C-alpha positions in Angstrom: 94.8 47.6 7.1 92.6 45.4 4.9 93.4 44.7 1.4 90.8 46.1 -1.1 89.0 43.4 -3.0 89.4 43.6 -6.8 86.2 42.7 -8.6 85.5 41.9 -12.2 82.7 43.8 -13.9 81.2 43.7 -17.3 79.5 46.9 -18.4 77.2 46.7 -21.4 76.6 50.0 -23.1 79.3 52.7 -23.5 77.2 55.8 -23.6 77.6 58.6 -21.1 76.7 56.5 -18.1 78.5 53.4 -19.2 81.7 55.1 -20.0 81.9 57.1 -16.7 81.0 54.0 -14.7 83.6 51.9 -16.5 86.3 54.5 -16.0 85.5 55.0 -12.3 85.5 51.2 -11.7 88.7 50.8 -13.6 90.3 53.7 -11.7 89.3 52.1 -8.4 91.4 49.1 -9.4 88.7 46.7 -10.6 88.9 44.6 -13.7 86.4 46.0 -16.2 85.2 44.9 -19.7 83.0 47.3 -21.6 80.9 46.0 -24.4 78.9 48.0 -27.0 77.5 47.0 -30.4 78.9 50.3 -31.8 82.7 50.4 -32.0 82.6 54.2 -32.1 80.9 54.3 -28.7 83.9 52.6 -27.2 86.0 55.6 -28.2 84.2 57.6 -25.4 86.5 55.9 -22.9 89.3 58.2 -21.7 92.8 57.3 -20.8 91.7 56.6 -17.3 90.1 53.4 -18.5 92.5 50.5 -18.1 90.2 47.7 -19.0 89.2 45.8 -22.1 86.7 46.7 -24.8 84.5 44.4 -26.8 82.4 45.2 -29.8 79.3 43.0 -29.5 75.6 42.5 -28.8 74.9 42.3 -25.0 72.0 39.9 -25.7 74.2 37.3 -27.3 75.6 34.5 -25.1 78.7 34.2 -27.2 79.4 37.9 -26.9 79.1 37.8 -23.1 81.2 34.7 -23.0 83.9 36.6 -25.0 83.8 39.2 -22.2 84.5 36.5 -19.6 81.0 36.4 -18.1 81.6 33.0 -16.5 84.2 34.7 -14.3 82.5 38.1 -13.7 81.4 39.3 -10.3 78.6 41.4 -11.8 77.1 42.6 -15.1 75.9 46.1 -15.3 73.6 46.8 -18.3 73.4 50.4 -19.1 72.5 50.5 -22.8 70.0 52.9 -24.1 67.5 50.1 -24.6 65.8 48.8 -21.5 64.8 45.6 -23.2 68.5 44.9 -24.1 69.4 45.7 -20.5 66.8 43.2 -19.1 67.8 40.5 -21.6 71.6 40.9 -20.9 71.0 40.8 -17.2 68.8 37.7 -17.4 71.4 35.9 -19.6 74.1 36.9 -17.1 72.1 35.4 -14.2 70.6 32.3 -15.9 73.3 31.2 -18.3 76.4 32.3 -16.5 75.1 32.1 -12.9 76.1 35.6 -11.9 74.8 36.5 -8.5 74.7 40.2 -9.3 73.2 41.8 -12.4 72.2 45.4 -12.6 70.0 46.9 -15.3 68.9 50.5 -16.0 65.2 50.7 -16.7 63.7 54.0 -17.9 60.1 53.3 -17.1 59.4 53.3 -13.3 56.4 51.0 -13.9 58.7 48.2 -15.1 60.8 48.1 -11.9 58.7 45.3 -10.4 59.2 43.2 -13.6 63.0 43.5 -13.3 63.1 42.8 -9.6 60.9 39.8 -9.9 63.7 38.2 -12.0 66.3 38.9 -9.3 67.8 41.8 -11.2 68.8 45.0 -9.5 66.9 47.6 -11.3 67.8 51.2 -11.3 65.5 53.9 -12.7 67.4 57.2 -13.4 64.1 59.2 -13.3 63.4 58.0 -9.8 67.0 58.6 -8.7 66.9 62.1 -10.1 63.5 62.8 -8.5 64.9 61.8 -5.1 67.9 64.0 -5.5 65.8 67.0 -6.5 63.4 66.5 -3.6 66.3 66.3 -1.2 67.9 69.4 -2.7 64.6 71.2 -2.1 64.3 69.9 1.4 61.1 68.1 0.6 60.3 64.6 1.9 60.7 61.7 -0.4 63.2 58.9 -0.9 66.7 59.6 0.1 69.0 60.7 -2.7 70.5 57.7 -4.4 67.7 55.4 -3.3 65.9 53.6 -6.0 62.3 53.4 -4.8 
């Protein structure tokens, strides 16, 4: 039996997606730090979350350093602002040397911009579209794929 690897994630944005993602990663045994500029948003986290919370701006190097970005395995930017997501992911890669940075982008037309910088871009609209097409039995990208 192989030992499960414990990874260290920074999640920026503690809205619906960020809070669920952070809780699930934490419940799976990973180390997780959640950052949001709104302290109230951090209250969304349930008792399942066993990580750390930080009030701060995801675009500021000092805030990411406070989260431990220099030791993180990945940064996942899921704020409601795609520009903040892109900037946080770029800082994580360029300043802190993270190999993996994921950013949510709302506009499918901007996917190429993100990908050109080495950021893993996820567009919820395209993921939802793929799931709906699959549920209807229609051809298209497989559910969960990010075209």
